[in-house]
C-alpha positions in Angstrom: -25.1 50.2 60.2 -26.2 46.9 58.7 -22.7 46.3 57.4 -21.2 47.0 60.8 -23.6 44.5 62.4 -22.6 41.9 59.8 -18.9 42.5 60.6 -19.4 41.9 64.3 -21.5 38.7 63.8 -19.1 37.1 61.4 -16.2 36.4 63.8 -18.7 35.2 66.5 -20.3 32.8 64.0 -16.9 31.6 62.9 -15.8 31.0 66.5 -18.9 29.1 67.3 -18.5 27.1 64.2 -14.9 26.2 65.0 -15.8 25.3 68.6 -18.6 23.1 67.3 -16.3 21.5 64.8 -13.6 20.9 67.5 -16.1 19.3 69.9 -17.3 17.1 67.0 -13.8 16.0 66.2 -12.8 15.4 69.8 -16.0 14.1 71.2 -14.6 10.7 71.7 -11.6 12.1 73.5 -13.7 14.2 75.8 -16.0 11.3 76.5 -13.0 9.2 77.4 -11.6 11.8 79.8 -15.0 12.3 81.4 -15.4 8.5 81.9 -11.9 8.3 83.3 -12.4 11.1 85.8 -15.7 9.7 86.9 -14.1 6.3 87.2 -11.3 7.7 89.3 -13.7 9.4 91.7 -15.7 6.2 92.0 -12.5 4.3 92.7 -11.6 6.7 95.5 -15.1 6.6 96.9 -15.7 2.9 96.7 -12.1 2.1 97.5 -12.2 4.1 100.7 -15.3 2.1 101.8 -13.6 -1.2 100.9 -10.4 -0.2 102.7 -12.3 0.6 105.9 -14.2 -2.6 105.6 -11.1 -4.7 105.1 -9.2 -2.9 107.9 -12.1 -3.4 110.3 -12.4 -7.1 109.2 -8.7 -7.6 110.0 -9.2 -6.0 113.4 -12.2 -8.1 114.1 -10.3 -11.3 113.2 -7.4 -10.3 115.4 -9.8 -9.6 118.3 -11.4 -13.0 117.8 -7.9 -14.5 118.2 -7.7 -12.8 121.6 -5.0 -10.5 120.4 -4.2 -7.5 122.6 -6.4 -4.4 121.8 -3.4 -2.1 121.5 -1.7 -4.4 119.0 -5.0 -4.7 117.0 -5.3 -0.9 116.7 -1.7 -0.6 115.6 -2.1 -3.2 112.8 -5.5 -1.8 111.9 -3.8 1.6 111.2 -1.1 0.1 109.1 -3.5 -1.9 107.0 -5.8 1.0 106.4 -3.2 3.5 105.3 -1.3 1.0 103.1 -4.5 -0.1 101.3 -5.6 3.6 100.8 -2.2 4.4 99.1 -2.9 1.5 96.7 -6.4 2.8 96.0 -5.0 6.3 95.4 -2.4 5.0 92.9 -5.2 3.0 91.1 -7.3 6.2 90.8 -4.4 8.3 89.4 -3.6 5.5 87.0 -7.2 5.6 85.7 -6.9 9.3 85.0 -3.9 8.6 82.9 -1.0 9.2 85.3 1.7 6.6 84.8 1.9 4.3 87.8 5.7 4.1 87.6 5.9 7.8 87.7 3.6 7.9 90.7 5.7 5.4 92.6 8.8 7.3 91.8 7.3 10.6 93.0 6.0 8.9 96.1 9.5 7.5 96.7 11.1 10.8 96.3 8.5 12.5 98.4 8.9 9.8 101.0 12.6 10.4 101.1 12.2 14.2 101.5 9.5 13.8 104.1 11.6 11.2 105.9 14.5 13.6 106.2 12.2 16.3 107.4 10.3 14.1 109.8 13.0 11.9 111.2 11.3 12.1 114.6 8.0 10.7 113.2 9.8 7.9 111.5 11.6 7.0 114.7 8.2 7.0 116.5 6.9 4.6 113.8 9.9 2.3 114.1 9.5 2.4 117.9 5.9 1.5 117.5 6.8 -1.6 115.5 9.3 -2.6 118.3 6.6 -2.1 121.0 4.2 -4.3 119.1 6.9 -6.9 118.4 8.4 -7.2 121.9 5.2 -6.3 123.8 6.6 -4.9 127.0 3.0 -4.0 127.9 -0.5 -4.6 126.6 -3.8 -2.7 126.6 -5.1 -2.1 130.1 -1.7 -2.5 131.9 -0.8 0.1 134.4 2.7 1.3 133.4 5.2 4.1 133.9 6.8 5.2 130.6 8.5 8.4 129.6 8.0 9.8 133.1 4.2 9.3 132.9 2.2 6.7 134.8 -1.2 5.4 133.6 -3.2 2.6 132.0 -2.5 1.8 128.4 -5.4 2.7 126.1 -3.9 2.2 122.7 -0.6 1.7 120.8 -0.9 3.9 117.7 1.4 4.2 114.7 3.3 7.2 116.2 2.3 7.3 119.8 1.1 5.4 122.8 -2.1 6.7 124.6 -2.3 6.4 128.4 -5.1 7.3 130.8 -3.9 8.5 134.2 -5.6 7.6 137.5 -7.3 11.0 137.6 -8.8 10.3 134.1 -6.5 12.4 132.0 -5.4 11.3 128.5 -1.6 11.5 128.0 0.0 10.9 124.5 3.6 9.6 124.7 5.7 9.4 121.5 6.7 5.9 120.8 10.4 6.9 120.6 10.2 8.2 124.2 8.6 4.9 125.3 11.4 2.8 123.8 14.1 5.2 124.8 13.2 5.3 128.5 12.8 2.6 131.3 9.4 0.9 131.2 7.8 -0.1 134.5 4.9 -2.4 134.1 2.9 -2.7 137.4 0.4 -5.2 135.9 2.6 -7.8 134.2 2.8 -10.2 137.2 -0.2 -11.7 139.0 1.1 -10.7 142.5 2.7 -7.6 144.0 4.4 -6.9 147.3 3.2 -4.1 149.6 5.9 -2.1 151.4 5.0 -0.4 154.7 7.4 1.2 157.2 5.9 1.4 160.7 7.7 3.3 163.4 7.1 2.6 167.1 8.6 4.3 170.2 11.9 3.1 171.7 10.1 2.0 174.8 7.8 -0.4 172.9 8.0 -4.2 173.2 9.4 -5.1 169.8 8.4 -8.7 169.9 4.8 -7.8 170.8 4.7 -5.2 168.1 5.8 -7.8 165.5 3.1 -10.2 166.7 0.4 -7.5 166.6 1.3 -6.5 163.1 1.4 -10.2 161.9 -2.0 -11.0 163.5 -3.6 -7.9 161.9 -2.3 -8.8 158.4 -3.2 -12.5 158.7 -6.8 -11.6 159.5 -7.1 -10.1 156.0 -8.1 -12.9 153.5 -6.8 -10.9 150.6 -3.2 -11.2 151.8 -1.5 -14.2 150.4 0.0 -17.0 152.5 2.7 -17.7 150.1 5.1 -15.8 149.9 5.0 -15.3 153.7 4.7 -11.9 155.2 8.0 -10.2 156.0 8.2 -8.2 159.3 11.4 -7.0 160.8 13.3 -4.1 162.3 14.9 -2.1 159.4 16.2 1.0 161.1 16.8 2.6 164.5 15.7 6.0 163.5 16.0 9.3 165.3 12.6 9.2 166.9 11.4 5.6 166.4 12.3 2.0 165.8 11.2 1.3 162.2 9.6 -2.0 161.2 9.4 -3.0 157.5 6.1 -4.8 156.7 5.9 -6.6 153.4 2.8 -8.7 152.6 2.0 -10.1 149.2 -1.3 -9.6 147.4 -2.9 -10.1 144.0 -2.1 -7.2 141.7 -5.8 -6.3 141.4 -6.0 -6.0 145.2 -2.9 -3.9 145.7 -4.2 -0.5 146.5 -7.3 -1.6 148.4 -5.1 -3.8 150.7 -2.5 -1.1 150.9 -4.9 1.4 152.4 -6.9 -1.0 154.5 -3.8 -2.7 156.1 -2.2 0.6 157.0 -5.3 1.7 158.8 -5.8 -1.7 160.5 -2.2 -1.7 161.8 -2.6 1.7 163.3 -5.8 0.8 165.0 -4.4 -2.5 166.5 -1.3 -0.8 167.8 -3.4 1.8 169.5 -5.5 -0.9 171.1 -2.4 -2.6 172.4 -0.9 0.6 173.8 2.0 0.6 171.4 2.9 4.2 170.6 3.7 5.5 167.1 5.8 8.5 168.1 5.9 12.0 166.7 9.3 13.2 165.5 11.1 14.5 168.6 14.4 15.9 169.7 16.1 15.9 173.1 17.6 19.2 174.1 20.2 19.3 177.0 21.0 22.6 178.8 24.2 23.0 180.6 24.6 25.7 183.3 27.9 27.5 183.0 29.5 29.3 186.0 29.6 33.1 185.9 
């Protein structure tokens, strides 16, 4: 039994001895690898903090230059992701990965990803065009890609809108560039378009005077350009006036609603009828 115990212990002792000898011979190498791994982790951790700080600093500087918020967020995203890739390459290089190989792999992966994600790349390119040509800025009320809302942000791949009923809509940048863009906030003034129908028996000159007097009483309506009032159509049930006052863009909807109500009330006071849709029916009696 003692011999069998000795036979079992001998391989174990030899194995431990060889492991100890290997660790002794390669201690410097293990220490170097350990230091490199710890260094790589620190590079990633500290680098990420530095990248965020640099990107935020760039954004802060751009905001101090009164640059549009949407453009600032777009540049902030590009700076952050670019610097993070540099930090990642530095961390891999510290572990022992050849930088040239990493760049080659990233290039090949980028080509493959680019072919697979052509839509995303087109969105990125469209984002660059939006920032470059600036058809709208943060806060503008626009209609793009069939959606209307206020611009919240221009991101790398999409533009974020907030609709009047407070819903967030994300529109791909390629759709923004590829469709007509209507910017309701670009100019300082806008024209309101009303169509007011009165009965055929109404005094048209008096009607025009009442409408003009009503609009001129509102101080928010601009004197220049002048208000346009005129007969635009002899419709089936009414004589239609087109009414076009100019206002500041910020006052558009308030004046739109108030002026429409005020015109209705003044026409009622003057006895000028706004008719309901109607149809004349003539009956002819035929002989038996």
